[in-house]
C-alpha positions in Angstrom: -12.8 -55.0 239.1 -16.0 -54.6 236.7 -19.1 -52.1 237.2 -22.2 -52.9 235.0 -24.6 -50.7 234.4 -28.4 -51.6 233.1 -30.7 -50.0 231.1 -33.8 -49.4 233.3 -37.3 -51.4 231.9 -39.7 -49.4 234.4 -42.6 -47.7 232.6 -42.0 -44.3 232.3 -38.3 -44.6 234.1 -36.1 -42.1 232.7 -33.1 -42.4 234.8 -29.9 -44.2 234.2 -27.5 -45.2 237.1 -24.6 -43.7 236.3 -23.0 -40.8 233.9 -20.3 -40.2 231.7 -18.8 -38.4 234.6 -19.0 -41.4 237.3 -18.3 -43.2 235.0 -14.9 -41.6 234.5 -14.1 -41.7 237.7 -15.2 -45.1 238.1 -12.4 -45.9 235.9 -10.0 -43.5 237.2 -10.0 -45.8 240.4 -9.1 -48.3 237.8 -12.5 -50.3 237.6 -14.0 -51.1 234.4 -17.5 -50.4 233.4 -19.6 -51.9 231.3 -23.5 -49.9 230.4 -25.7 -51.5 228.4 -27.0 -49.7 225.4 -29.3 -47.5 225.8 -28.9 -47.0 229.0 -28.9 -43.3 228.9 -31.2 -42.2 226.2 -33.9 -41.6 228.3 -31.7 -38.9 230.3 -30.6 -37.6 226.9 -27.2 -39.2 227.1 -26.0 -41.4 224.5 -24.2 -44.3 224.0 -21.0 -43.0 222.6 -20.8 -40.3 225.3 -20.5 -42.9 227.9 -17.4 -45.1 225.2 -15.8 -41.1 225.4 -15.7 -41.5 229.0 -14.2 -45.0 228.6 -16.8 -47.2 229.2 -17.6 -50.4 226.7 -21.0 -50.5 225.4 -22.7 -54.3 225.7 -25.8 -55.4 223.5 -27.6 -56.3 225.9 -28.3 -56.3 229.8 -27.0 -59.7 229.7 -23.3 -59.3 228.2 -23.4 -55.9 230.5 -23.8 -58.0 234.0 -21.5 -61.2 233.1 -18.6 -61.2 235.1 -19.9 -57.8 237.0 -18.4 -57.0 240.6 -20.6 -54.4 241.0 -24.2 -53.5 239.0 -25.8 -50.1 239.2 -29.3 -49.2 238.8 -32.0 -47.0 239.9 -34.6 -49.5 240.0 -34.6 -53.0 241.4 -33.8 -55.0 238.6 -35.7 -58.8 237.9 -33.8 -61.9 239.1 -33.3 -63.4 236.1 -31.2 -60.2 234.7 -28.4 -60.9 237.6 -27.1 -64.1 235.6 -23.5 -64.3 234.8 -22.7 -61.6 237.7 -19.8 -63.3 240.1 -20.3 -64.7 243.2 -21.2 -61.9 245.9 -21.3 -59.3 243.3 -22.8 -55.9 244.5 -26.3 -54.4 243.3 -26.3 -51.1 244.5 -29.8 -49.0 243.6 -33.3 -48.0 245.1 -34.5 -51.5 245.7 -37.9 -51.2 247.0 -38.0 -53.4 249.7 -41.1 -52.7 251.4 -43.9 -55.4 250.2 -41.9 -56.7 247.8 -40.3 -59.8 249.7 -40.6 -62.3 246.8 -38.8 -60.2 244.8 -36.3 -59.3 247.1 -36.3 -62.9 248.4 -35.5 -64.1 244.6 -32.4 -61.0 244.7 -31.1 -63.2 247.8 -31.0 -66.4 245.7 -28.9 -65.4 243.1 -26.0 -64.8 245.3 -25.5 -60.9 245.1 -25.4 -58.2 247.9 -28.1 -56.0 247.7 -27.2 -52.1 248.9 -30.4 -50.6 249.4 -30.2 -47.1 248.7 -33.0 -45.9 250.6 -31.9 -47.4 253.8 -28.8 -45.1 253.9 -28.5 -43.2 257.3 -30.0 -39.7 257.5 -27.0 -38.4 258.5 -24.2 -35.7 257.8 -21.4 -38.1 257.1 -23.6 -39.4 254.1 -25.7 -36.5 252.8 -23.8 -37.0 249.7 -25.2 -40.5 249.4 -29.2 -39.2 250.4 -31.4 -40.2 247.6 -34.0 -40.0 249.0 -33.7 -36.1 249.7 -32.0 -35.9 246.1 -35.2 -37.3 244.2 -37.6 -35.7 246.4 -36.4 -32.4 245.9 -36.9 -32.8 241.7 -40.2 -34.5 242.1 -41.7 -31.6 244.2 -40.1 -28.9 241.8 -41.8 -31.9 238.8 -44.8 -32.2 240.7 -45.8 -28.4 240.4 -44.2 -28.0 237.2 -46.3 -30.6 235.5 -49.8 -29.5 237.8 -48.8 -26.0 236.4 -49.2 -27.4 232.5 -52.3 -29.6 233.2 -53.8 -26.2 234.9 -53.8 -24.5 231.6 -54.4 -21.1 233.3 -52.0 -18.5 234.1 -50.1 -19.5 237.7 -49.5 -15.9 239.5 -52.4 -13.1 239.5 -52.8 -11.1 235.8 -53.9 -7.7 236.1 -54.6 -5.6 232.5 -56.9 -3.3 231.5 -59.4 -6.1 230.5 -59.4 -7.6 234.5 -58.1 -9.3 236.5 -57.5 -13.1 236.9 -57.0 -14.3 240.2 -53.4 -16.2 241.4 -53.7 -19.9 241.2 -54.4 -21.9 245.2 -52.3 -24.7 245.3 -52.2 -27.6 248.7 -49.1 -29.2 249.5 -50.0 -32.1 251.3 -46.7 -33.1 252.9 -43.6 -30.7 253.8 -40.7 -32.7 253.9 -38.3 -32.2 251.3 -41.0 -32.9 247.8 -43.2 -31.2 249.3 -41.3 -27.6 250.6 -39.6 -27.9 247.3 -43.2 -28.0 245.7 -44.1 -24.8 248.4 -41.1 -22.9 247.2 -41.7 -23.5 243.1 -45.0 -22.8 243.6 -44.5 -19.8 244.9 -42.1 -18.5 242.5 -44.6 -19.3 240.1 -47.3 -16.5 241.4 -49.2 -18.9 243.0 -51.3 -18.7 246.8 -49.9 -21.8 248.7 -51.2 -23.5 251.8 -49.8 -26.7 253.3 -50.4 -29.4 255.6 -47.8 -31.8 257.6 -48.6 -33.6 260.5 -44.5 -32.8 261.8 -44.8 -29.4 263.8 -41.3 -28.4 262.9 -43.2 -28.4 259.2 -45.3 -25.6 260.2 -42.1 -22.7 260.5 -40.9 -24.5 257.2 -43.7 -24.0 255.6 -44.4 -20.2 256.7 -40.8 -19.3 256.0 -41.1 -20.1 252.5 -44.4 -18.3 252.1 -47.1 -20.6 252.9 -50.2 -20.8 254.9 -49.7 -23.9 257.1 -53.4 -26.1 257.5 -53.3 -28.6 260.3 -55.0 -29.9 263.9 -52.8 -28.6 266.2 -53.3 -30.7 269.1 -51.1 -32.6 271.8 -51.2 -35.5 269.0 -49.7 -33.0 266.9 -47.4 -31.7 269.0 -45.9 -35.7 269.3 -46.2 -36.1 265.6 -42.8 -36.6 264.8 -40.0 -39.3 265.2 -36.8 -38.8 266.6 -35.0 -39.0 263.0 -37.7 -36.5 261.5 -40.7 -38.6 259.7 -43.9 -38.0 260.5 -45.2 -40.8 262.7 -48.5 -42.8 261.9 -51.4 -41.0 263.5 -54.6 -42.3 264.9 -57.6 -42.9 263.8 -59.1 -40.1 265.9 -56.9 -37.3 264.8 -57.0 -39.0 261.4 -60.6 -37.9 261.2 -60.6 -34.4 262.4 -57.7 -33.9 260.3 -59.7 -35.3 256.8 -62.5 -33.2 257.3 -60.3 -29.8 257.7 -58.5 -30.8 255.1 -61.6 -32.0 252.5 -62.5 -28.5 253.7 -59.6 -26.6 252.4 -59.2 -28.6 249.6 -62.9 -27.5 247.9 -61.4 -24.2 247.6 -58.1 -25.2 246.0 -57.1 -25.6 242.3 -53.7 -27.9 242.2 -53.6 -30.4 244.9 -50.3 -32.0 245.2 -49.3 -34.9 247.4 -46.4 -35.9 248.6 -46.5 -37.5 252.4 -44.9 -40.6 252.5 -44.4 -43.1 255.7 -41.6 -45.5 255.3 -42.6 -48.9 255.6 -46.5 -48.1 254.3 -48.3 -48.1 250.9 -47.5 -44.8 249.0 -51.4 -43.6 248.4 -52.6 -40.4 246.8 
């Protein structure tokens, strides 16, 4: 069995779909691994490290996927990039199918079988494959670190003989995995943190991390969570009330971090 690892081509994407450690595990199971040249550079993994783990380095993506039974990727590859794979080959990655029907259809035309990691059931048995949680956790952390760099002032309260610098005020919109990590990170940096979410269970989670919960807590709010733990789409009336509350609160904030996502809906800040 041949496994191909592609270099990511999306702007700003520095991740790679395999590491020398996972390559070694694949080879230990009897597979051969072909890694496109430079695939790991964005993650500070050189070709020599993949070679040391037993992989071969392909000069191009076309060479890497030629005769492949499995193609590993972070983002959805273009259909033409899969030319040469074996019939029925698996393409495994975060394929972002919502709103990209034409691109997904093009993948289907190549004859591959697409494994969409975003659709992995969020159950106990599948937790080790839950890329949504693992990547959201990192995103929440990174959002605060980047916000702190742009803020260009001290995050915690600073008290000296020369005077006092008040702590930064950070507001996190969405208290799922990313939002909770953002709250925890901002608190560790010394900010005064508040957060909002339409799910009632989020209130206790926010407060357990030392944040102040901001939401319109009416009857609709109490029913705003799906059986799977996701936020529901709220009514226009509720959105208007929440928007008014949020706008008045944001006016007093130094940093606003948006993490709320609804499956199948466009991502908007």
